[in-house]
C-alpha positions in Angstrom: 0.0 0.0 0.0 1.3 3.4 -1.0 1.0 5.8 2.0 3.1 8.8 0.9 1.1 12.0 1.4 -2.0 10.0 2.2 -4.3 11.4 5.0 -4.5 8.7 7.6 -6.5 8.8 10.8 -5.3 6.6 13.6 -8.2 5.7 16.0 -6.8 5.3 19.6 -3.3 6.2 20.9 -2.5 3.3 23.1 0.3 0.9 22.5 -0.7 -0.2 19.0 -1.8 3.4 18.1 1.7 4.7 18.9 3.4 1.9 17.1 1.4 2.3 13.9 1.8 6.0 13.9 5.6 5.5 13.8 5.1 3.2 10.8 2.9 5.7 9.0 5.4 8.5 9.6 8.1 6.3 8.2 6.1 5.8 5.0 5.4 9.5 4.6 1.8 9.6 5.5 0.0 12.7 6.9 -1.2 11.4 10.3 -4.1 12.5 12.5 -4.6 10.8 15.8 -8.2 10.7 17.1 -8.6 9.8 20.8 -11.4 9.9 23.3 -9.0 10.6 26.1 -8.2 14.2 27.0 -4.9 16.1 26.8 -4.2 15.7 30.5 -4.4 11.9 30.3 -1.2 11.8 28.2 2.4 12.5 29.2 3.2 15.9 27.5 6.6 14.7 26.3 5.1 11.9 24.2 2.6 14.2 22.5 5.3 16.8 21.8 7.6 14.2 20.4 5.0 13.1 17.8 3.8 16.6 17.1 7.4 17.5 16.3 7.2 14.9 13.6 4.1 16.4 12.1 1.3 14.4 13.9 -1.9 16.3 14.5 -3.9 15.2 17.6 -7.7 15.5 18.1 -8.3 14.6 21.7 -11.4 14.3 23.8 -13.6 12.6 21.2 -13.7 11.3 17.6 -14.9 13.9 15.0 -17.0 12.6 12.2 -15.8 15.1 9.7 -12.2 14.2 10.3 -12.9 10.6 9.8 -14.8 11.1 6.6 -12.0 13.3 5.2 -9.4 10.5 5.6 -7.9 8.4 2.8 -7.4 5.6 5.3 -8.5 4.7 8.8 -6.3 2.6 11.1 -8.1 1.3 14.2 -6.7 0.1 17.4 -8.1 -3.0 19.0 -11.3 -2.3 21.0 -12.3 0.9 19.3 -16.1 0.6 18.9 -17.1 -0.2 15.4 -19.8 2.5 15.5 -17.0 5.1 15.4 -16.0 4.2 11.8 -19.2 2.7 10.3 -19.9 5.8 8.2 -16.4 5.5 6.8 -17.1 2.0 5.5 -20.3 3.3 3.9 -18.2 5.9 2.0 -15.7 3.1 1.0 -12.9 4.6 3.1 -10.6 1.6 3.9 -10.5 0.7 7.6 -7.5 -1.5 8.6 -6.4 -2.9 11.9 -2.9 -2.1 13.1 -2.1 -5.8 12.6 -3.1 -5.6 8.9 -1.2 -2.5 8.0 1.9 -3.8 9.7 1.5 -7.1 7.8 1.4 -5.3 4.5 4.8 -3.7 5.2 6.4 -6.7 6.9 9.4 -8.0 4.9 10.1 -11.4 6.4 6.5 -12.7 7.0 7.0 -16.3 5.6 7.8 -17.8 8.9 4.9 -16.5 11.0 2.6 -18.3 13.4 -0.5 -16.7 14.8 -2.6 -17.9 17.7 -6.1 -16.9 18.6 -8.8 -18.3 20.9 -11.1 -17.2 23.7 -8.8 -18.6 26.4 -5.1 -19.6 26.6 -3.8 -17.6 23.6 -1.2 -15.6 25.6 0.2 -18.7 27.4 0.3 -20.7 24.1 1.9 -17.8 22.3 4.6 -17.7 25.0 5.1 -21.5 24.7 5.5 -21.4 20.9 8.0 -18.5 21.3 10.1 -20.3 23.9 10.1 -23.6 21.8 11.5 -21.7 18.8 14.1 -19.8 20.9 15.2 -23.1 22.4 15.6 -24.4 18.9 18.1 -21.7 18.2 16.0 -19.2 16.2 15.8 -15.4 16.6 12.2 -14.8 17.4 9.8 -11.8 17.5 6.9 -12.3 19.9 4.0 -9.8 19.9 0.7 -8.7 18.4 -2.1 -8.6 21.0 0.4 -9.9 23.5 3.5 -7.8 24.1 4.8 -5.6 21.3 2.6 -4.5 18.3 3.8 -5.9 15.0 4.3 -2.3 13.7 7.2 -2.0 16.0 9.0 -4.8 14.3 8.3 -3.2 10.9 9.7 0.2 12.0 12.8 -1.4 13.6 14.0 -3.1 10.4 15.3 -5.9 12.6 15.4 -9.2 10.8 14.2 -12.3 12.8 13.9 -15.9 11.9 10.4 -16.5 13.2 7.4 -14.3 14.1 5.0 -15.4 16.8 1.8 -13.4 17.2 -1.2 -13.5 19.5 -4.2 -12.1 17.7 -7.6 -11.2 19.0 -11.0 -11.0 17.4 -10.8 -7.2 17.5 -7.6 -7.3 15.4 -9.2 -9.8 12.9 -12.2 -7.6 12.3 -10.3 -5.4 9.8 -7.8 -7.7 8.0 -7.6 -8.1 4.2 -4.3 -9.9 3.5 -3.1 -11.2 6.9 -2.0 -14.8 6.2 0.3 -16.5 8.7 2.1 -19.7 7.6 0.5 -21.4 10.7 -2.8 -20.3 12.3 -3.9 -21.8 15.6 -7.5 -21.5 16.9 -7.4 -22.9 20.4 -11.1 -22.7 21.4 -14.2 -20.5 21.1 -16.6 -19.8 23.9 -19.0 -16.8 24.5 -17.0 -13.6 25.1 -17.2 -9.9 24.2 -20.9 -10.2 23.6 -21.1 -6.5 24.7 -19.4 -5.8 21.3 -20.8 -8.4 19.0 -24.4 -8.9 17.9 -24.2 -12.6 18.6 -22.0 -15.5 19.7 -22.0 -16.5 16.0 -20.5 -13.1 14.9 -17.8 -13.5 17.5 -16.9 -17.0 16.2 -16.8 -15.7 12.6 -14.1 -13.1 13.5 -12.1 -15.8 15.2 -12.2 -17.9 12.0 -11.0 -14.9 9.9 -7.6 -15.9 11.1 -7.6 -18.5 8.3 -9.4 -16.5 5.6 -6.4 -15.3 3.6 -4.0 -18.2 4.2 -2.5 -19.9 1.1 -3.1 -23.5 0.2 0.3 -24.6 1.6 -0.2 -22.9 5.0 -1.6 -24.7 8.0 -4.8 -24.2 10.0 -4.8 -25.9 13.5 -8.2 -26.4 15.2 -9.9 -28.5 17.8 -11.4 -31.7 16.6 -15.2 -31.3 16.3 -14.9 -27.5 16.9 -18.6 -26.5 17.1 -18.4 -23.6 14.6 -16.4 -25.5 12.0 -19.4 -26.6 10.0 -20.5 -23.0 9.8 -17.2 -21.3 9.1 -14.8 -24.0 8.0 -15.4 -23.0 4.4 -13.3 -19.9 5.0 -10.3 -22.2 5.3 -8.3 -23.0 2.1 -5.1 -24.1 3.9 -4.1 -27.5 5.2 -6.3 -28.4 8.2 -4.8 -30.2 11.2 -7.0 -31.1 14.1 -6.0 -31.6 17.8 -8.0 -33.5 20.5 -8.0 -33.7 24.2 -8.5 -37.4 24.1 -6.9 -40.2 22.1 -7.9 -39.8 18.5 -6.1 -41.3 15.5 -7.9 -38.8 13.2 -6.2 -35.9 14.9 -2.7 -34.7 14.2 -2.0 -34.1 17.9 -3.9 -35.6 20.8 -3.5 -36.3 24.6 -3.2 -39.7 26.1 -4.2 -39.4 29.7 -3.3 -41.8 32.5 -4.9 -42.2 36.0 -1.5 -40.8 37.2 -1.0 -37.3 36.0 2.8 -37.6 35.7 2.3 -40.4 33.1 0.1 -38.2 30.8 1.4 -38.1 27.2 0.7 -36.2 24.0 1.3 -37.5 20.5 2.1 -35.5 17.4 1.8 -37.2 14.1 3.2 -35.3 11.1 4.0 -38.5 9.2 5.9 -40.2 12.1 4.4 -40.3 15.6 6.3 -38.4 18.2 5.6 -39.2 21.9 6.1 -36.6 24.7 5.6 -37.2 28.4 4.2 -34.5 30.7 6.4 -35.7 33.6 7.7 -32.5 35.3 5.1 -30.2 33.8 4.3 -27.4 36.3 1.1 -25.8 35.1 -2.2 -26.8 36.6 -5.2 -28.0 34.6 -5.8 -30.2 31.5 -6.3 -27.0 29.4 -2.7 -26.1 29.9 -1.6 -29.5 28.7 -3.8 -29.0 25.6 -2.2 -25.6 25.2 1.3 -27.1 25.4 0.5 -29.8 22.9 -0.9 -27.4 20.4 2.0 -25.0 20.9 4.3 -27.9 20.2 2.5 -28.9 17.0 2.6 -25.3 15.7 6.3 -24.9 16.6 7.2 -28.2 14.9 5.6 -26.8 11.7 8.1 -23.9 12.0 11.0 -26.4 12.5 11.3 -26.4 16.3 13.2 -29.4 17.6 11.9 -32.3 19.5 14.6 -31.5 22.2 13.1 -28.1 22.7 9.7 -29.6 23.5 11.1 -32.2 26.0 13.1 -29.4 27.7 10.2 -26.8 27.9 7.8 -29.4 29.4 9.9 -29.2 32.5 11.0 -25.6 32.4 7.8 -23.6 31.5 6.3 -21.9 34.5 3.5 -19.9 33.0 2.3 -16.4 33.9 1.0 -14.6 37.0 -2.8 -14.4 37.4 -3.4 -17.7 35.5 -4.1 -20.3 38.1 -1.2 -18.8 40.0 -0.4 -20.6 43.3 0.0 -17.9 45.9 0.6 -20.0 49.0 -0.8 -22.3 51.7 -1.7 -20.9 55.1 -3.3 -22.9 57.9 -4.0 -25.7 55.5 -5.8 -23.4 53.1 -4.6 -23.0 49.5 -4.9 -19.6 47.7 -5.0 -19.5 43.9 -5.0 -16.3 41.8 -6.8 -16.8 38.5 -7.6 -13.1 37.8 -7.0 -13.6 34.1 -10.2 -15.6 34.0 -12.2 -12.8 32.4 -14.9 -14.9 30.9 -17.1 -17.9 31.9 -15.2 -20.6 30.1 -11.9 -19.6 31.7 -13.5 -20.0 35.2 -15.0 -23.3 34.1 -11.5 -24.5 33.2 -10.2 -23.4 36.6 -13.0 -25.3 38.4 -12.3 -28.4 36.3 -8.6 -28.2 37.2 -8.9 -27.9 41.0 -10.2 -30.3 43.6 -12.9 -29.2 46.1 -13.8 -27.9 48.5 -13.4 -24.4 47.0 -14.3 -20.9 48.2 -14.9 -19.2 44.8 -14.7 -15.5 44.3 -16.6 -14.4 41.2 -17.6 -11.1 39.7 -16.5 -7.9 38.1 -17.8 -6.1 35.0 -20.5 -8.2 33.3 -19.7 -9.1 29.7 -23.1 -10.3 28.6 -22.6 -14.1 28.8 -24.7 -16.5 30.9 -23.1 -18.0 34.1 -25.2 -21.2 33.8 -22.2 -23.3 32.5 -20.6 -23.0 36.0 -23.6 -24.4 37.9 -22.7 -28.1 37.8 -19.1 -27.5 38.9 -20.2 -25.1 41.6 -22.6 -27.7 43.0 -19.9 -30.3 42.9 -16.9 -28.4 44.2 -17.7 -25.0 45.7 -18.5 -24.9 49.4 -18.9 -21.1 49.5 -19.5 -18.7 46.7 -18.6 -15.0 47.1 -20.0 -12.7 44.4 -18.4 -9.3 44.1 -18.4 -6.1 42.1 -20.7 -4.6 39.6 -22.0 -8.0 38.3 -22.8 -9.5 41.7 -26.6 -8.9 41.5 -26.8 -10.4 38.0 -24.8 -13.4 39.1 -26.9 -13.8 42.3 -30.1 -14.1 40.2 -28.6 -16.8 37.9 -26.7 -18.7 40.6 -29.2 -18.4 43.4 -29.5 -21.3 45.8 -26.7 -23.5 44.4 -24.5 -23.2 47.5 -23.8 -21.0 50.4 -23.5 -17.5 48.8 -22.4 -14.0 50.0 -22.4 -10.7 48.1 -19.5 -8.3 48.5 -19.1 -4.9 46.9 -15.3 -5.0 46.4 -12.6 -7.5 45.8 -10.9 -6.5 49.1 -14.0 -7.3 51.2 -14.6 -10.5 49.2 -11.0 -11.7 49.9 -11.3 -11.0 53.6 -14.6 -12.9 53.7 -13.0 -15.8 52.0 -10.2 -15.9 54.5 -12.6 -15.7 57.4 -14.7 -18.6 56.1 -11.8 -20.8 55.0 -11.1 -24.2 56.7 -8.1 -26.5 56.4 -8.4 -28.3 53.1 -10.2 -25.5 51.3 -8.9 -23.7 48.2 -9.7 -20.0 48.0 -9.9 -19.3 44.3 -10.2 -15.9 42.6 -11.5 -16.7 39.1 -13.9 -13.9 38.3 -15.5 -14.9 35.0 -15.8 -11.1 34.3 -13.6 -8.3 33.2 -11.9 -6.1 35.9 -13.0 -2.7 34.6 -15.6 -2.1 37.3 -12.8 -1.7 40.0 -9.5 -2.0 38.3 -7.5 -0.9 35.2 -6.9 -4.5 34.2 -6.9 -8.1 35.4 -3.2 -7.7 36.5 -4.1 -5.0 39.0 -7.0 -7.1 40.2 -4.7 -10.1 40.7 -2.0 -8.0 42.5 -4.6 -6.7 44.9 -5.8 -10.2 45.7 -2.3 -11.5 46.2 -1.3 -8.5 48.4 -4.3 -9.0 50.7 -3.7 -12.8 50.9 0.0 -12.4 51.8 -0.6 -9.7 54.3 -3.7 -11.1 56.1 -3.8 -14.9 55.7 -0.4 -15.8 57.5 -1.3 -13.7 60.5 -5.0 -14.8 60.7 -4.2 -18.5 60.5 -1.1 -18.4 62.7 -2.7 -16.5 65.5 -5.9 -18.6 65.4 -7.8 -15.9 67.2 -10.7 -13.7 66.3 -9.7 -11.0 63.9 -12.2 -8.4 62.6 -12.4 -8.8 58.9 -14.7 -6.4 57.0 
């Protein structure tokens, strides 16, 4: 795409907005940044630096006339589609930052992209580490970490590119075609943005839409939306399964003893890998690792890298993160569980009895899928935050339940009610934006309260006022 002297409006000036602005300036475009945030919300030195390069800022809201006068719109992930719908009607191109970066990327042939409702960040990191252990120079980014535009601007040459991509980024792609595309799973999410679950699933499948015939599409066996959207896929389809299945290219072979669990990859010759020494909790993390290994093998990762990383990979904070054990009570931080399916996976992974802290900003999905596991494993349910009343209506009467306005008060209640053998689990099934900037801040607050209060409370074994 020729950008020289083109009038380009960048919607949003977060991480990806800043990165794509650098790319546009490099290509000689006339750049206007449109942002809902106000002047005082940005460090003055950042704005001045870009202004000195010719960038014009419209802050405090998106102006329709500015958008309609553009030759091209670049949208950041999460910008509401209503903002640019009139531009589409006027045939003004609207591209995601991912798409415009892809068009200018020089060494795109060895790219793998991972999407899914849950597990994509962890799987992206796994793929990246496998390729690094195999001796390659790797760029890791996209929705996770560094925007792809930063790699384009840097002119740094790498051997492999590993990208996490979200449905938001896939809304506005027109050429993006990774050599390997991975769809981990689809469950209801972001229904506050999309008109339906079907529409959300469609954007996930767009990961494969522009792949070439010799590329690879990796999906779950019997993925529910495959019949509806599988026709988008023109590349080679490889399935994975969580149970033994000779029709799948990769599958798990589970034992009654967790340390004896295996996974098999069959790319012509079967490769067997043992999960002995694997440190992450939950069957979903074993699936993620298996799929990461399959994807990495298609990009020439070694078998030795897989065998090594099984024992070395430790995961991320806020994803079934073990905080500690105090007075016989275990504390797990799963703040990254920002949707119902992520919480469901956590409940599947842990034995009862559980004191479960749920809640945050409601995202439109039903909480009904949790009911059977709450009945089976959850001794006490604590509903917090903005969504607590919605949750209380849907989960009423399943188990002993309390409502709490804040995470702080919910955590203190959990500590008060906990008995030896219990697991206190923060797995909210909601976004964090009712109380926090992001899931990380929410998880840090939970961890801080647990580490400050629980050791004292259980050690002293005396009445402490918790409120």
